[in-house]
Every structure is written in structure tokens, then in C-alpha cells.
C-alpha positions as CSV (number, residue, x, y, z in Angstrom):
1,M,73.7,-46.7,10.9
2,S,73.7,-45.5,14.6
3,E,71.2,-45.0,17.0
4,V,70.8,-40.9,16.2
5,D,69.6,-41.6,12.7
6,K,67.3,-44.3,14.0
7,N,65.5,-42.3,16.5
8,P,63.4,-39.8,14.5
9,K,61.4,-42.8,12.8
10,P,59.4,-43.2,16.3
11,S,58.4,-39.7,16.2
12,N,57.4,-39.3,12.9
13,S,55.2,-42.4,13.9
14,S,53.9,-40.7,16.5
15,D,52.8,-37.2,14.7
16,E,51.1,-40.0,12.0
17,I,49.2,-41.2,15.1
18,D,48.6,-37.8,16.2
19,L,47.0,-36.6,12.9
20,R,44.8,-39.6,12.5
21,E,43.7,-39.2,15.8
22,L,42.8,-35.7,15.0
23,F,40.7,-36.3,11.9
24,S,39.2,-39.3,13.6
25,A,38.1,-37.0,16.5
26,I,36.7,-34.5,13.8
27,G,35.1,-37.0,11.7
28,N,32.9,-38.4,15.1
29,F,32.4,-34.6,15.7
30,F,30.6,-34.1,12.7
31,K,28.9,-37.7,13.0
32,S,27.6,-36.8,16.3
33,I,26.0,-33.5,15.3
34,F,24.4,-35.4,12.5
35,F,23.4,-38.1,14.4
36,N,21.7,-35.7,16.9
37,V,19.9,-33.3,14.2
38,I,18.5,-36.8,12.8
39,L,17.4,-37.7,16.5
40,F,15.4,-34.4,16.6
41,I,13.7,-35.0,13.6
42,V,13.1,-38.0,14.8
43,A,11.6,-36.6,18.0
44,I,9.4,-34.1,16.3
45,K,8.1,-36.4,14.2
46,N,7.3,-38.8,16.9
47,A,5.8,-36.1,19.3
48,I,3.4,-34.9,15.9
49,V,2.5,-38.4,15.8
50,R,1.4,-38.6,19.3
51,N,-0.1,-35.4,19.4
52,I,-1.9,-35.3,15.7
53,K,-5.3,-34.8,17.5
54,L,-4.1,-31.8,19.5
55,I,-2.7,-30.0,16.5
56,I,-5.7,-30.6,14.3
57,I,-8.3,-29.6,17.2
58,L,-6.2,-26.4,18.0
59,G,-5.3,-25.5,14.4
60,V,-9.2,-25.9,13.5
61,L,-10.6,-23.6,16.5
62,G,-7.9,-21.0,15.8
63,G,-9.5,-21.1,12.1
64,I,-12.6,-20.9,13.7
65,G,-11.8,-18.3,16.0
66,G,-10.1,-16.3,13.2
67,I,-13.5,-16.5,11.0
68,I,-15.4,-15.3,14.5
69,V,-13.1,-12.2,15.2
70,H,-13.7,-11.2,11.2
71,F,-17.5,-11.1,11.9
72,V,-17.6,-9.6,15.1
73,T,-14.8,-7.0,14.4
74,P,-15.8,-3.9,12.0
75,D,-14.2,-3.7,8.4
76,I,-11.4,-0.5,8.8
77,Y,-10.9,1.6,5.7
78,K,-7.7,3.3,5.1
79,S,-6.7,6.4,2.7
80,S,-4.8,8.9,2.7
81,I,-3.8,12.8,1.4
82,L,-0.4,14.5,0.3
83,L,-0.1,17.9,1.8
84,R,2.9,20.6,1.5
85,S,3.5,23.3,4.2
86,T,6.7,25.3,4.3
87,Y,5.6,26.0,7.9
88,L,4.7,22.0,9.2
89,N,8.5,20.9,10.2
90,G,8.6,17.5,11.7
91,R,7.8,17.9,15.2
92,L,4.9,20.0,14.3
93,M,3.2,17.3,12.3
94,E,4.3,14.4,14.7
95,S,2.3,16.4,17.8
96,T,-0.4,17.8,15.7
97,I,-1.0,13.7,14.5
98,D,-0.7,12.6,18.3
99,K,-3.4,15.2,19.4
100,L,-5.6,13.6,16.9
101,Q,-4.9,10.3,17.5
102,L,-5.4,10.6,21.2
103,L,-8.9,12.3,20.7
104,T,-9.6,9.2,18.8
105,Q,-8.9,6.9,21.5
106,D,-11.3,8.7,23.9
107,E,-14.9,7.0,23.9
108,D,-16.7,10.4,23.8
109,R,-16.0,12.2,20.6
110,T,-17.1,15.2,21.5
111,Q,-13.5,16.8,21.3
112,L,-12.8,15.0,18.0
113,A,-16.0,16.7,16.4
114,K,-14.8,20.0,18.0
115,A,-11.2,20.0,16.8
116,L,-12.2,18.6,13.4
117,K,-15.4,21.0,13.5
118,I,-17.4,17.7,12.4
119,D,-20.6,16.0,13.4
120,T,-20.4,13.7,16.7
121,T,-21.6,10.6,14.3
122,T,-18.7,11.2,11.7
123,A,-16.5,11.7,14.2
124,N,-17.3,8.2,16.1
125,K,-16.7,6.8,12.7
126,I,-12.8,7.7,12.9
127,S,-10.5,5.2,14.0
128,G,-7.2,6.4,14.0
129,F,-4.7,9.0,12.3
130,S,-1.2,8.5,11.4
131,Y,1.6,10.1,8.9
132,E,4.9,9.2,7.1
133,P,7.2,12.1,5.7
134,F,6.8,12.1,1.6
135,V,10.6,11.8,0.4
136,S,11.1,12.4,-3.6
137,E,13.8,11.0,-5.6
138,E,15.7,14.3,-5.4
139,E,15.6,14.6,-1.6
140,I,17.0,10.8,-1.5
141,I,19.8,11.3,-3.7
142,E,21.1,14.7,-2.0
143,L,20.7,13.1,1.9
144,E,22.8,10.4,0.4
145,V,25.3,12.6,-0.9
146,F,25.2,14.8,2.3
147,K,26.0,11.1,4.0
148,E,28.9,10.0,2.2
149,Q,30.3,13.7,2.9
150,L,29.8,13.4,6.8
151,K,31.7,9.7,6.3
152,T,34.7,11.8,5.3
153,E,34.8,13.7,8.7
154,I,33.3,11.6,11.3
155,E,34.1,7.5,11.7
156,D,31.0,6.8,13.7
157,E,28.1,5.6,11.0
158,A,25.8,5.0,13.5
159,L,25.8,8.5,14.7
160,I,25.5,10.1,11.0
161,N,22.6,7.9,10.4
162,R,20.8,9.2,13.5
163,F,22.0,12.7,12.5
164,V,20.8,12.5,9.1
165,E,17.5,10.7,9.9
166,R,16.6,13.6,12.1
167,L,17.7,16.4,9.9
168,S,15.4,14.6,6.9
169,M,12.8,14.7,10.1
170,D,12.9,17.9,10.9
171,N,13.7,20.0,7.5
172,K,10.4,17.9,5.8
173,S,7.5,20.1,4.2
174,T,5.6,17.4,2.4
175,Y,3.7,14.6,4.3
176,R,1.2,11.7,3.7
177,I,-1.3,11.8,6.1
178,Y,-3.5,8.8,6.9
179,V,-7.0,8.4,8.1
180,E,-8.6,5.0,9.2
181,V,-12.3,5.0,9.0
182,L,-15.1,2.4,10.1
183,D,-17.5,3.7,7.1
184,R,-15.8,4.4,3.9
185,S,-18.6,6.7,2.8
186,I,-17.2,9.7,5.4
187,I,-13.7,9.7,3.8
188,D,-14.4,12.7,1.0
189,E,-16.3,14.4,4.1
190,L,-13.0,14.6,6.1
191,E,-10.8,15.9,3.8
192,E,-11.9,19.7,4.0
193,P,-12.3,19.6,7.9
194,L,-8.5,17.6,8.1
195,I,-7.0,20.3,5.8
196,D,-8.8,23.2,7.7
197,Y,-7.4,21.8,10.9
198,F,-3.9,22.1,10.1
199,R,-4.2,25.2,8.2
200,N,-5.8,26.7,11.2
201,N,-3.0,25.8,13.4
202,P,-2.0,29.3,15.3
203,F,1.7,28.7,14.0
204,V,0.7,28.2,10.2
205,S,-2.5,30.6,10.3
206,K,-0.3,33.4,11.4
207,R,2.2,33.0,8.7
208,L,0.1,32.5,6.3
209,E,-1.8,35.5,6.8
210,I,1.6,37.5,6.9
211,Q,2.6,35.9,3.6
212,K,-0.8,36.7,2.3
213,Q,-0.9,40.5,3.3
214,N,2.5,41.0,2.2
215,L,1.6,39.4,-1.4
216,E,-1.0,41.6,-1.9
217,S,0.7,44.4,-0.7
218,E,3.1,44.0,-3.4
219,A,0.8,43.0,-6.0
220,K,-0.8,46.4,-5.1
221,N,2.6,48.0,-5.8
222,L,3.1,46.2,-8.8
223,E,-0.3,48.1,-10.4
224,S,1.1,51.0,-9.9
225,E,4.3,50.5,-11.4
226,I,3.1,48.9,-14.2
227,S,0.0,52.0,-14.6
228,E,3.2,54.4,-14.3
229,L,5.3,52.3,-16.5
230,D,2.5,52.1,-19.1
231,S,1.9,55.9,-18.5
232,L,5.9,56.6,-19.8
233,K,5.4,54.2,-22.7
234,E,2.8,56.4,-24.0
235,I,4.6,59.6,-23.3
236,L,7.5,57.8,-25.2
237,F,5.5,57.0,-28.0
238,K,4.3,60.5,-28.3
239,N,7.5,61.8,-28.2
240,F,9.3,59.3,-30.7
241,K,6.0,61.1,-32.7
242,M,6.9,64.6,-32.3
243,V,10.8,63.8,-33.2
244,G,10.1,61.9,-36.4
245,E,7.6,64.8,-37.4
246,R,10.1,67.5,-36.5
247,D,13.1,65.3,-38.3
248,R,11.0,64.3,-41.4
249,D,13.3,66.6,-43.4
250,G,16.1,65.5,-42.2
251,S,17.2,61.7,-42.8
252,N,14.7,58.6,-42.7
253,N,16.6,57.2,-39.5
254,V,14.6,57.4,-36.1
255,I,16.8,57.8,-32.8
256,L,15.6,55.9,-29.9
257,A,18.0,57.3,-27.3
258,D,19.7,60.9,-27.2
259,E,20.0,63.7,-24.3
260,Q,16.2,64.7,-24.8
261,T,14.9,61.1,-24.7
262,T,14.5,57.9,-22.9
263,N,15.9,54.6,-23.8
264,P,12.4,52.5,-24.7
265,I,14.2,49.1,-24.6
266,S,14.9,49.5,-20.6
267,V,11.4,50.5,-20.2
268,F,9.8,47.8,-22.0
269,N,12.0,45.3,-20.2
270,E,11.0,46.9,-16.9
271,S,7.3,46.6,-18.0
272,R,7.7,43.1,-18.7
273,K,9.6,42.0,-15.4
274,A,7.3,43.9,-13.6
275,Y,4.2,42.2,-15.5
276,A,5.9,38.6,-14.8
277,K,6.3,39.4,-10.8
278,K,2.7,40.5,-11.1
279,L,1.8,37.1,-12.4
280,D,4.2,35.4,-10.1
281,I,2.1,37.2,-7.4
282,Q,-0.9,36.1,-8.7
283,R,0.0,32.6,-8.7
284,Q,0.8,32.4,-5.2
285,L,-2.1,33.8,-4.0
286,F,-4.4,31.5,-6.0
287,L,-2.3,28.2,-5.1
288,T,-0.8,29.4,-1.6
289,P,2.3,26.8,-2.2
290,Q,3.3,27.3,1.6
291,F,0.0,25.4,2.1
292,E,-1.2,23.3,-0.5
293,L,-3.1,20.1,-0.9
294,I,-0.9,17.9,-3.6
295,D,-3.4,14.5,-3.7
296,G,-6.9,14.5,-1.9
297,F,-8.1,11.2,-0.5
298,T,-9.4,8.3,-2.3
299,V,-12.0,5.8,-1.7
300,Y,-11.3,2.1,-1.8
301,S,-13.9,-0.4,-2.1
302,Q,-11.7,-3.1,-0.3
303,P,-11.3,-2.4,3.7
304,A,-7.5,-2.5,4.8
305,S,-8.5,-4.7,7.8
306,P,-7.5,-8.3,7.2
307,G,-10.3,-10.4,5.2
308,L,-12.3,-13.3,6.2
309,L,-9.7,-15.9,4.3
310,K,-6.8,-13.5,5.8
311,L,-8.2,-13.5,9.2
312,G,-9.3,-17.5,9.4
313,F,-5.4,-18.5,8.0
314,Y,-3.8,-16.5,10.6
315,G,-5.9,-17.6,13.2
316,G,-4.8,-21.4,12.6
317,L,-1.4,-20.6,12.6
318,T,-2.3,-19.3,15.8
319,G,-3.6,-22.4,16.6
320,L,-0.7,-24.5,15.4
321,A,1.5,-22.1,17.2
322,L,-0.2,-22.8,20.0
323,A,-0.2,-26.7,19.8
324,A,3.5,-26.0,19.2
325,I,4.0,-24.7,22.7
326,I,1.9,-27.3,24.4
327,I,3.5,-30.1,23.0
328,A,7.1,-28.8,23.6
329,L,6.3,-27.8,27.2
330,S,4.6,-31.4,27.5
331,L,8.3,-32.8,26.4
332,F,10.6,-30.5,28.6
333,L,8.1,-31.5,31.6
334,Q,8.8,-35.1,30.7
335,Y,12.5,-34.6,30.3
336,L,12.6,-33.0,33.9
337,D,10.2,-36.0,35.0
338,K,13.3,-38.5,33.5
339,I,15.9,-36.4,35.3
340,E,14.3,-36.4,38.6
341,K,13.9,-40.3,38.2
342,K,17.3,-40.5,37.2
343,T,18.4,-38.8,40.2
344,R,16.0,-40.7,42.4
345,E,17.2,-43.7,41.4
346,A,21.0,-42.8,41.9
347,K,20.2,-41.4,45.4
348,D,18.3,-44.8,46.1
349,G,21.1,-46.7,44.8
350,L,23.9,-45.0,47.0
351,K,21.6,-45.2,49.7
352,R,21.4,-48.9,49.4
353,R,25.4,-49.0,49.0
354,V,26.0,-47.3,52.1
355,E,23.5,-49.5,54.0
356,A,25.2,-52.7,52.7
357,R,28.6,-51.6,53.7
358,K,27.2,-51.0,57.1
359,S,25.7,-54.2,57.9
């Protein structure tokens, strides 16, 4: 066998050695990660054991602090109303609620009492206001369909989401308005003042007044039309009665329409349409769908603020978190001390070696 045929064998052996070294390095890498994780867990365990007293003390103190907070801070009760208005868009609702919220943050509640037309004692028991758009299932489906249609035209999904979100906010007509109070007995007293506050908004009140006047004028015109149609029906009855008596000697058939009479079917149809429209106007005047309370306040016996056990639990967790921060900071400082000590020892050793060479 020639030397040329023998040369590839050492190359293959080298490749096999390289692969062994590669797999060995990968195995050592994962072993080191596993070993470091174990060391980290052991370090945490040792830190907990060394500082167990600190952990227990801070946990107990945090729980006691949470219990104290429960007894010091008053209970807050929360309820909501569902309000619909075609004139309350998202921006107007946001501006109105922000004004009320700012008034609740004022120590002097005189302006809040004046805005809601309530007494100052009741105003002092109000903690805050908030709102959120009320979205029905039909609206959710419509928005999703619209979003899918936009995806065919626009590639930026984040831009589409922002656009749809802004569109949904600006075109809402139904909102859930929340109120937080310190005394649940005043919740029912706030329903009418809060509704009147939104209804008396200049932007809303003017349009409600115009809508009411238009409906009343239309109802008045319909009354006149219905009266005239009723008179026309009486004339038609008399006319057909006269025609029937005149043609008594002829056939027994009654002709409902000829050149001398009006088709009574069309008259009765117009009368029914006018009466149905009149009922619809009366319904709108009574219900005022342009501004309507859908659901009023509900008084709950349990406060919305965290209770005794929850605050104690949260306080205990806060104490444990504080203990963890202290332990982590202590370990970090110890680590810095070790680095500083090693650096100092290295400098001293270098200094001694330099002095030894000089001597």
C-alpha cells in the first residue's frame, strides 16, 4: 500500500479526537452550570439559616404593621352605575371624571359639594371617582372584524391596535362610572346628584333640550295629522254608507275605490303609521335614550379595600421582602470585602517580591 493511501488515517483520528473534545467541552459546560446552580441554592440556604432570626422578626413585624394599617386606615366601599348617552364621548367622560377626581383630592370639599349639589358632610366621605367604557359583545365582534380588515391594508399591527383602541374610546356611548366612599350609607344618596351632574353638563344639556323640543314639536304635528286622518276616516265611512244606500237597488258588491272616493286602505295605513310614530316619540320622551341610566348603584356590605387578614398577609410578605433585600445587600458587601482583601493581598505580595528583588 502506498503512502498516499495511508495518509488519511491520521486525519480521521484527529477528527475523532476533535469531536470527543467538543462533546467533552459541552458536557463540562452543562456540568458547570448545574454545579453553579447547586452552589447558588446552597448559598441561599446557608444565608437563610444564618439570618433566620432576622427573617422571622421582619416577617412578624411586617404582618403586625399590616394589621395596624387595617385599623388605622378607614374602609373604602366601591360601587358603580351604568350610564348611556349619545353625547358623552370618551374625551368628555375622561375630562368630567378627572375634574371630580381632582375635587376629591382637595382638602376643602366645598367645591365638590357645590358641583354635585350635595352637603359638605357627604362630600367629605367621598374618596374618589373613576370610569371605564362598557363594551358589549357585539361591539367587540365589530372591532375585531374591523381590525382584520385593516390588517389587509396596514402591516404595522401596533399602529392598528392603537388606532382601534382610540376609535373605541372616542365612539363609546355607555360607561361604567365608579365611586369610592368611606361610608356606604351615602352611596344611594349620590346616584341622583351624579346623574344630574352629567346631565347638566352644558354640552349635553343643550343637546338634550333641543332633542326634547324637536320631539315635542313632532308629537304636536302628529296629533294634528292623526286628528285629520280620524276626520277623514269618518267622512269615508259616511261616504261609503251613502254609496251603499244609493246602490242598494243594484248589486250587493261594494266598490272601495272609484273616481268619487278615496282608497280607505291607504288612509288606514297612514293612520297606523302616524300612531306608531306617535308611540315611538312618547317612548323617547319618557325613556330619553339619548341620556339613560341603565343600572344604578348597588350597596355592598364588604369594603373594596383589603381586609384584616389580607393586609396582615401583605405586610408579612413586605417584611420578608425587606429581609431578602437586607440579606442580599449583606452578601454583596461581603463579596466586595473579599475582592478588596484579595486585591490588597495581591498588591502586598507584589510589593514584597519587588522589595526582595531589590535587596
